[in-house]
C-alpha positions in Angstrom: 5.0 13.3 -7.7 7.7 14.7 -6.8 11.0 13.1 -5.6 12.8 14.5 -2.3 16.3 14.4 -4.0 17.2 11.1 -2.5 18.1 8.1 -4.3 16.2 5.2 -3.4 19.4 3.0 -2.5 20.3 6.1 -0.5 17.2 5.9 1.1 17.4 2.4 2.2 20.6 2.7 3.5 19.6 5.6 5.9 17.1 3.8 6.8 19.4 0.7 7.8 17.7 -1.1 5.4 20.8 -2.6 3.3 24.3 -1.8 3.4 27.0 -0.2 0.6 27.9 -3.3 -0.3 24.5 -4.6 -1.0 23.6 -1.3 -2.9 26.8 -1.6 -5.0 25.7 -5.4 -6.0 22.5 -4.2 -7.2 23.9 -1.1 -9.1 26.8 -3.1 -10.8 24.2 -5.7 -12.0 21.7 -3.1 -13.1 24.8 -1.7 -15.3 26.0 -5.2 -16.4 23.5 -8.0 -16.6 20.0 -6.1 -15.8 20.2 -2.8 -17.7 16.5 -2.8 -17.8 15.4 -3.1 -13.8 15.0 -0.9 -11.2 17.4 -0.9 -8.3 14.7 -1.9 -6.0 13.4 -4.7 -8.2 17.0 -6.0 -8.5 17.6 -5.7 -4.1 14.2 -7.9 -4.3 15.7 -10.6 -6.7 19.2 -10.7 -4.9 16.7 -11.2 -1.4 18.1 -8.3 0.4 15.0 -6.6 0.8 11.3 -7.7 1.3 8.2 -6.3 -0.7 7.3 -4.9 2.4 10.6 -3.0 2.6 10.7 -1.9 -1.1 7.1 -0.2 -0.2 8.1 1.4 2.7 11.6 2.7 1.2 9.6 4.0 -2.0 6.9 5.4 0.7 9.6 7.1 2.6 11.7 8.4 -0.8 8.2 9.9 -1.9 7.3 11.3 1.2 4.4 9.6 1.6 2.5 7.8 3.8 2.8 3.3 3.3 0.0 1.0 4.7 -1.1 -2.3 4.2 -4.7 -3.0 2.8 -5.0 -6.6 4.9 -5.2 -4.4 8.1 -8.4 -2.3 7.2 -11.4 -2.8 8.5 -14.8 -2.0 6.5 -16.9 0.8 8.4 -19.9 0.1 6.4 -21.3 -2.9 4.6 -23.4 -2.7 1.3 -26.8 -3.5 1.9 -28.3 -5.9 -0.2 
């Protein structure tokens, strides 16, 4: 899947989910104490975003729709 060219943190800032300061903190942590972590995971660990905001931001970055499975209703049930 091809990215639209926008970095994940920039996507979240454009959407008003995080501030520049929060992104800077996550990037600093990534460069110093969490080099093996992605920015989204660091933002979750810092409490700046939740899993839903992560999913919606990632979907926006990738240009795909995000939806939760809890809201789906099964139209057909298997017969026993």
